[in-house]
N, C-alpha and C positions, 0 to 999 in steps of 0.2 A: 729330412725333417718329416716326422710321422704326423698322422692326422691330429693327434692331441696337441702337439706342439704348434701345428699350423693354426688350429683354432685359437689357442692361447695367444699366439703372436698377433693374430688378426682381429681378435675381438675388440681390441681398443680402436682399431681403424673403423670397425663397423659402427661404432658409436659416434665417431667424430666426423662432423661435416665441416671441413675447412672452407671457409668462405673469405673472410677478411683477414686483415693483418693480425687479428687477435684470435688465433686458433690454438686449441690445446694440442701441442705437439706430442706425437707418440714415439715409442721406441721403434727402432728400425725392424722391419719384418724381413725374414729371410726368404730366399727364393723357394716357392712352394711347388717346384716343377713336378715332383711326384710325391706321393705319400702312400703308406701301406694301408691296406684295407683288410679287415678281418671278414672274409667272405662268408663265414659262418653267420655273422650278424646280419648279412644281407639276404639270408635265405638261400645261398648258393649251394649246389650239390657238389662243389669241388672237393671238399674234404673238411673234416672237423677241424676248426681252428686254423686252417691254412690261410696264410696271408699272401696277397698278390700286390705287386706294385702297380698303382693306377696312374695313368697319364692324365694330368689335369688340363691338357690342351685338347682333350676330347670330352664328350659328354660323360657324366659320372655313371658308374655301375649302380644300378638301382635294384632294390629288392624285387625279385620276379613275382612275389606274391601280391604286389600292389595292383589293384584292379586298374584296367585301362580307363583313362579319363577322356570321354568323348569331347567335352568342351569345358576346359578349365576356366574360361572367361565367363564367370557367372555373376549375376547381380549381387549375390550375397558376398562374394569375394571382393568386388569393387567397393560396395558400400562399407563393409567392415574395414577394408584397407583405407578408405578415405576418412573414416572416423578415427582410426588409429593415427593416421598421418596428421589429422587435425589436432590431436592431442600434442603431437611432437611440434607442430607449427606453433601452437600456443606456448609450449615450453621454450622453444627457440626464441620467440619474441622476448620473453621474460629474461632468459639467461643471456641472450645476445645483448640486450640493452644494459645488463649489469656488467658483463665482462667481455662481450664480443664473441663469445663461444657459441657455436651452433652445432647441433648433433643430427646425424642421419637417422631416418626412420626405418631403414631396411631391416636390421636385426630385430628391433622392437616390433615392427610389423610382422615379421616372420614368426616370432615366438608367440606373441599375443594373438596373432591371427590364427595360429594353429589351435590355440585353446578355444577361441570363440567358434571357429568353424567345426572343430571336432564336437563341440557341444551341440551345434545345430545339426550335425550329421546324425548324432544319436537321438536327439529329441524330436527332430523334424521328420526323420525317416523318409517317407515317400511324399511329403508335402511339397508342392511346387515352390520353386524359388528358395525356400528355407532348407529343405532336406536334400538328400542325395549323397553320393559318394564324395569323400574329400581326400584328395591326394596331393603329392608334392608339387605338381604343376599348378594346381589352384592355390597352393600355399605361396608359390612364387608370384602369382597374380596379386595376392593380398599385399605382399611386400612392395610390389611395383606401384600399386595404387597408393600405398602409404608413403612411399618415397616421393611421389608426385605431390601429394597433399601436404607434405611437410617441408616442401622445398623452396619456398619463396621468402623465408625469413631473413635472408642475408641482406637484401637491400634496405630492410626496415631497421636494421641495427647499425647502419653505416651511412650510406649516401643520402637517403631522404631526410632523416633527422638533421644531418649536417647542413642541408640547405636552409632549414629553419634556424639553426644555430648561427648561421652567417647572415641571416636576414634577407636572403635573395628571393624569397617567395612573396615579399611585399610586407609593408609595415602592418603589424597587428594581425596578420593571418596565422591561422593554426592549421594543423593537419585536417581537422574536421571541416574546415572551409574548402579544402582542396581534395576532398575524398574522390571526386570524379577523376581528376588528373592522376591521382595515385593508383586508382583502379587500372587506368589505361597503360601506365608505364609498367605495372606489374604484369599485365596481359602480354604486352610486347616482349618484355625481358624473358618471360617464361617460355612462350611458344616459339620465339625465334630460335632459341637454343635447341628445342626439341626437333624442329623441322630441319635445320641445316645439318644436324649431326646424324640424322636417321640413315642416309645413304652410306655413312662410314661404318655402319655396324659390321658388315661382312669383312671389311678391311681390317679393323682392329681385333675383332673376335675370332675370325676364322683364318684369314689369309696370311697375316704376318705375325700372329701372336707368338708362335714358336720361335720364329727367326729373331724377333725383337725382344723375346722373353717378357711378353706382356702377360703377367700372371694375374693381375687384378686381385691382390690378397683379400681385400674386404668383400667384394662380391663372391669370391671363391669360398670364404669362410661362411657367408650366408647360405650358399648353396649346400655346403657340407652339413651345416646345421639343419637345414630343411630335410636333407636326405636322412640324417641320423634320427630325426623325430618321426619319420615314417618307416623306419627300419624295423618292422615287426613289433612284438610285444615289449621287448626291452627298450626300444627307442621311444615307444609311447609312454612307458612308465617314467623315463627320464624327462620327457617333454612335459608331462603333467607336473612333475616336481619343479621344473623351471618356471612353469606358468604360475603355480601357487606362490612361489617365492617372489616372482616379479609383481604379482598382484598385491601381496602383503607389503612389500617395500614401497610400491607405488602409493597405496592408501596411507601408509605410515608417514611418508614424506609429505603427502598432500595435507593431512591433518596437522602435522607438526608446523608446516609453513603457515597455514591459516591461523592456528592457535598462537603462533609466535608473534603475530601482528599485535596482539593484545598484551604481551609482556615481552617485548623484544629484547630488553636488557637482561632478561633471565633465561628465556628459551632459545634465543638466536645469537645475539651478539654478547660476548663476554669481554667487557672492557676492563681487564685486570688492572691496568695502570690507572684507570679512573677510580677503581675501588681503592687502590693504595692511596691515591690523592685524597679521597673522601675520608678514609680512615686516619689520615695524618692531620686532619683538621684543615684541609685545603692549603697545606703549606709545603707539600712535597715537590720534588723535581720530576715525579713520574708523569705529569701531564705533558711534559716535553716529548716523552716517548709516545704517548697517546696521540699527539698531534701528527705524528708520522704514520699513523694507521696501524700501529702494532696492537691488535687485539685479535681474538679468535672468534670466528663465525661458524656456528653449527649449521652449515649449509649442506643438506643431503646431496644436492646436485654436484657440488664440487668435491665432496668426499667420494661420491660415485665416479666422478671424472678421474680422481686420483687412482681409484681402483683399476681403471681402464688403462691409463697412460703409462703406468710403470714407474719404477724408482728413478731412472735416469732423468726423464723430463721433469718429474716432480721435484727432485733435488735441485735441478737446474733452475726451475722456477723460483724455488725458495732462495737459492743463492743469488739469483737476479734481484729479488726483493731486498735482500740484505745489502747488496752492492748499491742499489738505488736509494732505498729509503732508510738505511742506517749508516751509510758511508758518504756517498756522493751528495745526496740531498742536503744533509746537515752541513757538509763542508761548503757547499755552494752558498748557503745562507750565512754561514759564519764569515766567509770572505766577501760578502756583499754582492756576489754575482747574481743571486736570486733573492726574492723576498717571500714572506708569508703574510697572510692577512689575519688579524685578530678576529676571532669569532664572537667573543663577548667582551669588548673593550670596556664596557661600563659595569661589569660584574667582577668585583675583586676576587671572588672565589674561582672564577674561570677565565680570568684575563690572560692567563698564560697558555690558553688553548688556541692554536693557530690552524689556518687552512693553507696548505702548501700546494694545492692542486688547481688554482684558478687559471682559466684560459681566456679571460676577458681582457679587454683594452690592450690587445697585443700591439706593440709598436708605440704605445703611449706611456708605458711605465715599465719598471724593471720586471722581468718575467718571473713566473713561479718555477720551482724545481720541476714541476710536472711538464711545463713547456720545454724546459731545457733538456729533460730526459726523453721527451717524445721523439726528438730527431735521431738520437742514437738508436732508439728502439725501432723506429721505422726503417732506418738505414740497414741495421743488422737483419731485420726480417726480409727486406728486399734483396740484399746482397746474398744472404745464405740461400734464399729461395731461387734466385737467378743462378747462383753457382750450381745448385743441385740440378737445375735445368740444363746448363751448358756442359756439365760433365757427362751428360747423356747424349753428347753430340753424335756419337756413332748411331745410336738408335734413332735420333731425330733425322739424320741424313738418310739412313736406310728407309725410314718411313716416307720421307719426301720423294726418294727415288721410286719407291713402290707405288706411290700415288701417281707419279708421272708415267711409270710403265703401264699401270692398269688403265690410266686415262687413254694412253696411246692405243692399248689393246682394244678398248671399247670403241674408240673412233674407227680403228681398222676393221673391226667386226661389222660395224654399220656400213662402211664403204664396201666391204666384200659382199654383204647381203644385197647391196644395190648394183652389184656387178662392176664395181670400181676397185681401184687399188691405190696404195700409197706406200712406196718403199720406205719412206721415213717412219710412218706410223707402224708399219709392219716390223721394221727393225727394232724400234724402241718398245714395241708391244710384246716382243718375245723375250724381254729381259726380266721377266717375272721370276720370283724365287722358285728354285727347284729344290725339293726336299723329298726324300724317300718316305718320310713320315707325314706327308702333306695331309691336312685335315680337310675333308669335304664338308661343306655346309649340310648338316643333317635335315634341313628344312627345305621342302620343295617350294617352287615359286608361289604357289597359292597360299603359303603360310608366311610369306615375306610381306613387308610393308610395300604397298604398291607405289610406283614412282609418282603417279599423279597425286597421291595423297600428300606426300611430303613436299613435292614441287609446288602444287597449288597452295598448300598451307604457307609455304615459305614466301611465295609471291604476295599473297593476301596480307600476311603479317608485315612484310616489308613496306607495302603501300600504306597500311594502317599506321605503321610506325613513323613513316615520314610525315604523314598528316598530323598525327597526335603530337609528335615532338615539335613540329613547326608551330602549331596553333596553341598548344597547351604549355609547352616548355620552352618556347622561343628559340628553338634549335633549327638551324638550316638543314634542309634535307641532305645536303652533301655530308654534313657532319654526322647525321644519323647513319648514313651508309658507311661512313668511316668507322663508326662505333660497332656496327654489325660485322664489318670485315675484321676488325680487331677481335671481336668476340669469337669469330670462327678460328682465327689464327691461335688465339689463346686456348680455345677448346682443343685444337689439334695437339698443342704442346702439353696442355694439362692432362688430357686423357693418357697420352703416351707416358709422361713422367709418373703420373699417379698409378698407372698399371704396373710400373716397375718398382717404384719406391713406396707406394701406398700413401704418399703425401702429395696432395694436389697443389701446385704452386699458384693458387689464385691470389695470394698476397702480391706476388710479382705482377700478375696480370692487372690487378686493380691499380697498383701504383704506376705501372707502365702506361696504362690508359690515361691516367690523370696527367702524366708528363706529356704524352702525345697531344692531348687536347689543350694543355697549357701552352704548348708551342703553336698549335693550330689557331688559337684565338689571340695570340700575341700580335700586336700591331695590326689588328684587323678592325679597329674602330669600335670594339665592344667596351662598354663600361666595365669596371672591376666587378660589380655585382652580376652583370650579365655573363661575363666570362666565367665567374665562379659557378653560376647556375649551370652553364653548358658543361663545364668541367665535371661537375658532380653527376648530372643526369646522364651524360654520355658514358662516364665511367661506370655508373650503375648498370647501364644497358650492356656494356662490354663484359663486365665481370659477372653480372647476373645471368646473361646468356651462356657464358662459358660454364657457369656452375650447373645450370640445368642440363646442359649437354653432357657433362661428365656423369651426372646422375643417371641419365638415360642409358649411356653406354655401359655403366656399371650394372644396371638392371638387365641389359641384353646379355652380359656375361653370366649373370646368375641364371637367366632363362636358358642359355646355351648349355650350361652344365646340367640343369635339371631336365631339359628336354621340352621346354615351353615354347610355343610358337612365337616368333618375333612380333607378328602383327597383333597378337593378343596382349603381349606385354606392352606394346606401344600404345594400344587403346587404353589399357588400364592406367598407365602413367599419365596419359593425356587427360583422362577423366580426373585423376587426382590433382593434376596441375590446374585444371579448370576450377576445381573447388578451392585450391589455395589462392587463386587470383582474387577471389572475393573474401576469403577468410583472412588472409594476411593483412590487407588494408584495414579491415574491420577491427582486428585485434590491435593493430598499430594505433588506430584512433582511440580505442578503449584505453590503452596504456598512456597515451599522450594526454588524454582528457583527465585521467586520474592523477597523473604526475606531470605537470607542466614543466618541471625542471629538465625533462628529457629534451625538449625542443626550444623552450623560451629563452632567447638570448638576454632578456632583461630579468631573468629569475634572480632574486637576491642571493649574493654569494655567501652571506652569513647563514642562510638556511641550509639545512642538510638535504641531500637527495639520495634516495635509495638506489639510484642507478648511476654507475660511473661512466657509462657510454664511452669506453675507450676507442672503439672503432669509429664512432662519430667524430671524436676529437682528432683522430689521426687523419681521416678523410678531409675534415675541414681545414686542418693545418696544412696539408699538402696543397689543397685548392688555393688557400691564401698565399702560400709560398710561391706558387707558379703564376699567380695572376695579380697580386697586390704588391706594388713596389714599396709600400709603406711598412710591410711586414717583413722582418728579417730574422734570420736564424742567428742566435748569439755565436760569436766567433769561437769561443771555447767549446760550445756544444757541437758546432760543425766540425771542428778538428777531432774531437772525441768520436763523433759519429763516423768520420772517414777511417780513423784508426781501427775502430771496432768492426766496421764493415770489411776492411781488408783482412783482419784477423779471422772473421767468420768464413771468408772466402778461402783463405789458406787452409783452414781446418777441413773444409769440404774437399779440397784438392788432395790433401794428405789422406783423408779417409778413403777416397775412391781410388787413388793411384798408388799409395804406399802401404796402407793397412789392408793388404790383401793376402790371400793364401794363409800361411801360418800366422801372419801378424794380424789377421782379421779379428782375432779374439780380443785385441786391445781396443777395438772400436767402442765397446760398451763403456769404457772409461772416459771417453771424450764428452765434454759438456754439450748440451743441446742448446745451441745459440738461439734457435727460435723461441725456446722456452725462456731463456734469459731475457731476450728482447721483449717478450710479452710482459714480463714483470716490470719493465721500464715504462711500458705504455699504460698499464693499469695503475692508477694512482693510489694503490694501497696493497699491502701484502696479504690481506685476509684470505684471498682465494688460493694463493700459493700455500698458505698454512693448511687450509682444508685439503687441498690436493695432496700435499705431503702426507697428511694423516691417512688418507685413503690409500696411497701407494704403499705405505708401511703395512697397513692392514692386509692388503693384497699380497705383498711379498711374504709375510708371515703365514698367511693362509695357504699359499701355494707350497711353501716349504714344508708345512706340517700336515697338510691334508689335501693333497692334489686331487683326490677323487671327488670330494665335495666341491672343490673349486671348479672343476670341470662342469659340474651340474649347475651350481648356483652363482658362480662368480659374476658372469655377465648379467644375470637376472637381477641381482642385488643392485648393481650399478645402474642398469637401465631403469629399474623401478624408482630409485632415488632421483635420478635426473628428471624423468618425466613427471614424477609426483610433485616435486618442488616447483617445476615449471607451471604445472596446472594450478598449484596453490597460489602462485603469483598472479595468475589470471583471476582467481577468486578474490584475491586481495585488491586488485584493481576495481572489480565490481563493487566490493564492499566500500571502497573509498568513494566511488561515484554516488553510492547510496547514502553516504554520510554516516555509516555505522562501522567504520574502520577502527583500527587500534588507536589512531591519533585522536579519535573522538571519545571512545569508551575504554581504551586500554590504559596502561601505565608505562611511563618511561623511567621507572626506577632503575638504578644502576647504570644509567646512560650518562655520558659526559654532557654537562649543561642541561640535564634532563631532556636530551634530544638524541635519538639514534637515527 
């Protein structure tokens, strides 16, 4: 696979931050073991136009004309990175609450950071702090800080709002009332992952990367992009083009989202079947189709998402929507297995408009199609994710053996240094991998993260975590330690699997943690509400810690390829994470104050809510299922979930063990079960529609003009995603100020005059 193909295959992954069960699945990336490099573009003297095969398990070949960077960890790089990461954090809160999707800040930070710092380099010249030489290592510092600052959104689109939905935080309490406790859980979940994964950098990035084929496609794509932007005049020209395109798309999406609040039925949501119903004099059957969510939403974020994820996942998402909301759902209602609720029972013009997505009064009345479909969706996500993990058993086993061998070697070295010996540790410590192409860590000890830094940080965070979780979240210290141990285990597996497949199995981690704590609290004397609270808060700690750990290792991989000191990247991401600890809860309170439907369990079902919160629903449903004996899964839903889970596992096995070699070309025709299941969890097909449009645009673009796609493709998608997300933040501020579209706008062309 050449460099162009590698970047194309990995750009999608660079945008996607898989956290919860609702993640935009991407097409499978190929092994990027080597790629061809035109050394002429790098300023090499090898020969005009000559190509060399570059080993991506070693630092990249860089343009020799790039000036030496004395200290890439600059104030300007960290500040710019934190600002860019904050934009992504805000976008992730908005997009995550709508659909469960979150996106990584690494590529966004790399490209936008290049433009900002290049401008400062030229305008600031020799000014302290602002001016000075800007190179690829400082560029990697920007993206590291951006990744940290944009990285805490996951727990705010899943576990924490689920606690309020279940009422376990106390009667009448809102997120604003618990802002202090939310700050502390964010602090612990963020830094526990950073501290415990730091000593694994050398293991994953240097020692076993080649043996275990840990390619890390997304961080590799980011590193190659940074290298290309700094590759002489040609690279600079293309980088400026990308930056301008990203900026235009960002501002366009931002303005469109804000303006659409004031004419949402015209500029954002096109309810075609509602229009037909109105034109028919309110007598058509079209409103039945409208009730199932079949309308089109002009959402730049999910058109951009479709541009990134490709045709296979987008078609799979759309097919899943058709299966769920055009076939299974209507059939369930027709045969009385599920029910819908009339939205306007007293209005004869709109009395045929129903809500089929209610999740209230579970166990007290016939469930909605959304609840029935939730379980097959969660089951398929967990089964397919777990299957992807277990088919990598050889890599996992090799990794575990390597950890054991290197631990023994370290203990033996300490004993020898003290004049002692152990035959056992000496024997097992000599079983490390032997490879004629072994890669030496290019960074000397003084550029590594010091042991005392991560060890002391881990100890302090662990102690703070036990205190905070005991007094603020009513969680026993033993359960807190269990959550941290699970986070470490999930991190080890998630990093390893993500490095090979570019899809991090945090879905499996989140659900596995909930199941473990469901068992840990059973028959322990906890009330149902207390058990649910522990289930969600411990699950948030386990999956959130694993999420931050995988992000840090990804940044280490980018820095390794670019040649950036690990200690400098570690500091940059830690600064970014510290910013996100305060920014994330603040944004969460902003959204929940503006839109109480996100968290309020008593929010009227007949009123519409702009946020579907699918991840919240899934976390809450699993917590109820493992703790509340009054909540049961419908028998037919359970049977269907088991069957679909088995089918998804079988496909993973076939894909990995049968469709290999000459048959590997048929993999592209397999459906993406993660995407299908995602459509079963999201209670409307609008996002699948938008993603499919984006995927079709991208496919045609690549087919007819690959050159411009290489330059502008990711920039368009990233600008759309970040722009709409920030527009959502502006919308929340307008709502709190009382000048939003609901007050001064129009609901014309909306069903029941409400969108």
